[in-house]
C-alpha positions in Angstrom: 92.8 132.4 106.0 94.1 134.2 109.0 97.7 133.1 109.5 97.8 134.5 112.9 95.1 132.2 114.1 96.2 129.7 116.7 96.1 126.3 115.1 96.3 124.5 118.4 98.9 122.1 119.7 101.0 119.7 117.8 100.2 116.4 119.5 102.6 114.0 117.8 105.3 114.1 115.1 106.6 111.1 113.1 108.9 111.8 110.2 106.9 113.9 107.7 103.6 113.5 109.5 102.1 115.1 112.5 98.9 115.0 114.5 97.6 118.5 115.3 94.5 119.8 117.1 92.6 122.4 115.0 90.7 124.8 117.3 87.3 124.4 115.5 87.4 120.6 115.4 86.6 117.9 118.0 89.1 115.4 116.8 92.7 115.9 116.0 93.9 116.1 112.3 96.7 114.4 110.4 99.1 116.8 108.8 101.6 116.0 106.1 104.6 118.0 104.8 104.0 119.7 101.5 106.8 117.8 99.7 105.4 114.5 101.0 101.9 115.5 99.9 103.2 116.3 96.4 105.1 112.9 96.2 101.9 111.1 97.2 99.9 113.0 94.6 102.5 112.0 91.9 102.4 108.4 93.0 98.6 108.3 92.8 98.9 109.8 89.2 101.5 107.1 88.3 99.1 104.4 89.6 96.3 106.0 87.6 98.4 106.0 84.4 99.4 102.4 84.8 95.8 101.4 85.3 94.7 103.4 82.3 97.1 101.6 80.1 96.3 98.2 81.7 99.8 97.7 82.9 99.0 95.9 86.2 102.6 94.8 86.7 103.8 98.4 86.7 100.9 99.4 88.9 102.1 97.3 91.8 105.0 99.7 92.8 102.9 102.9 93.1 100.1 101.0 94.8 102.5 99.6 97.4 103.9 103.1 97.9 100.5 104.6 98.5 99.5 101.8 100.9 102.7 102.2 102.8 102.5 106.0 103.0 98.9 106.1 104.2 99.4 103.2 106.6 102.3 105.2 108.2 100.0 108.3 108.5 97.2 106.2 110.1 99.7 104.6 112.4 101.0 107.9 113.6 97.5 109.1 114.2 96.4 106.0 116.1 99.6 105.9 118.2 99.0 109.5 119.2 95.4 108.6 120.1 96.5 105.8 122.3 99.4 107.7 123.9 97.3 110.9 124.5 94.0 109.3 125.3 91.8 110.8 122.7 89.1 108.7 121.1 89.4 107.9 117.4 86.8 109.5 115.2 86.3 106.1 113.5 86.2 102.4 114.3 89.4 100.6 113.7 
């Protein structure tokens, strides 16, 4: 990877998430801070472990955390789309 390559503009930032335009892509991308990505991965693993043991009560917390985190990322992306006038690459 060429670290000197222009990644394009940062279109929006909200907390640990951003919307960026990669030069080789038509639609903007969602970016997440590395520590937030690691926390999300650990939360998915926690959910997987709860489901593997059949502990559905304990699975509720990590599942809610995952839903909340991804919903915030999608909201940031869709808000940027609305504010900047780009078309979503999916139907919402």
